[in-house]
C-alpha positions in Angstrom: -2.0 -6.9 6.1 -4.7 -5.7 8.3 -2.1 -3.2 10.3 -1.5 -1.7 7.1 -5.1 -0.8 6.8 -5.5 -0.4 10.4 -2.9 2.5 10.3 -4.9 4.4 7.7 -7.6 5.2 10.2 -4.8 8.1 11.8 -4.5 9.5 8.6 -5.8 13.5 9.2 -8.5 14.4 6.6 -6.2 15.9 4.4 -4.1 13.0 4.1 -7.3 10.9 3.7 -8.1 13.4 0.8 -4.6 13.2 -0.5 -4.7 9.3 -0.5 -8.6 9.3 -2.1 -6.7 11.5 -5.0 -3.8 9.4 -5.0 -6.0 6.3 -5.8 -8.4 8.2 -8.4 -5.3 8.9 -10.1 -4.4 5.2 -10.7 -7.5 4.3 -11.4 -7.5 7.4 -13.9 -4.2 6.3 -15.1 -5.4 2.1 -16.0 -8.4 3.4 -17.7 -6.8 6.0 -20.0 -4.1 3.7 -20.7 -6.7 1.2 -21.6 -8.8 3.3 -23.7 -6.1 5.0 -25.4 -5.5 1.8 -27.8 -8.8 2.1 -29.2 -8.8 6.2 -29.6 -9.2 7.4 -33.0 -6.8 10.2 -31.8 -4.4 7.5 -31.5 -4.8 5.6 -34.7 -1.2 5.9 -35.9 0.0 4.8 -32.2 -0.1 6.2 -28.3 2.5 8.8 -28.3 5.5 8.3 -26.5 4.6 11.7 -24.4 0.9 10.1 -23.4 2.9 7.0 -22.3 5.8 8.7 -20.4 3.0 10.8 -18.6 1.0 7.9 -17.9 3.7 6.0 -16.3 4.6 9.0 -14.4 0.9 9.3 -13.1 0.6 5.5 -12.0 4.3 5.7 -10.3 3.9 8.8 -8.2 0.3 7.9 -7.0 1.9 5.0 -5.5 4.4 7.2 -4.2 1.7 9.4 -2.6 0.0 6.7 -0.9 3.5 5.5 0.6 4.1 9.0 1.6 1.1 8.8 3.3 1.6 5.8 5.2 4.7 6.8 6.4 3.6 9.7 8.2 1.1 7.1 10.5 4.4 6.2 12.2 4.8 9.3 13.5 2.6 13.1 13.2 6.1 14.5 13.3 6.9 13.2 10.1 5.1 16.2 8.0 7.9 15.7 5.3 5.5 12.7 4.0 2.5 15.0 3.5 4.5 17.7 2.2 6.0 14.8 -0.6 2.5 13.7 -1.4 1.0 17.3 -1.7 4.1 17.8 -4.2 3.3 14.6 -6.1 -0.1 15.5 -6.5 0.7 18.8 -7.9 3.2 17.0 -10.1 0.7 14.6 -11.3 -2.0 17.8 -12.2 0.7 20.0 -13.9 2.7 17.1 -16.0 0.5 14.1 -16.5 -2.9 15.2 -16.3 -1.5 18.4 -18.7 0.3 16.1 -20.9 -2.9 13.7 -21.6 -5.5 16.1 -22.0 -3.4 18.4 -24.3 -2.9 15.0 -26.5 -6.5 13.8 -26.2 -8.8 17.5 -26.6 -5.6 19.0 -28.1 -5.5 21.3 -24.8 -2.9 23.7 -24.9 -4.1 26.2 -22.7 -1.5 24.8 -19.5 1.1 23.6 -22.0 3.8 26.1 -20.1 3.1 24.4 -16.7 4.2 21.0 -17.9 7.9 21.8 -16.8 6.7 22.7 -13.2 5.2 19.4 -12.5 8.2 17.5 -13.1 9.9 20.4 -10.9 7.0 19.7 -8.5 8.2 15.6 -8.7 11.6 16.2 -8.3 10.9 18.3 -5.1 8.4 16.1 -3.7 11.1 13.2 -3.8 13.8 15.5 -2.1 10.5 15.7 0.8 10.5 12.2 1.1 14.4 11.9 1.3 14.5 14.5 4.1 11.2 12.2 5.7 13.2 9.0 5.6 16.7 10.9 6.9 15.3 12.7 9.5 13.2 9.9 10.6 
């Protein structure tokens, strides 16, 4: 186990920032999931879109960490960093966008949701490239 944490010392500053963002997203997702059960806006139940946004946020926060840890195996594995950046973009444009829309009735960035899904897909393609080219 200590080897896994030891390898995180080899991350660049931007990669460490992405890792911190991933952990904050996971924390936020768990907190929003717990709080949503008690929010008046969800008195009639939590919408499926909110639950999906939560799941996508949690899953892709973990995927970001895996992608970043993959880059510690070889400095040539830039695909892991690219994947983490795309996952972060997907979290912002898809998950956070949907959550803010439902919690605060914030409609301004609604057209960006599909771009978030596209970022998730591109992130997985970058991960595929990273794994295949290893």
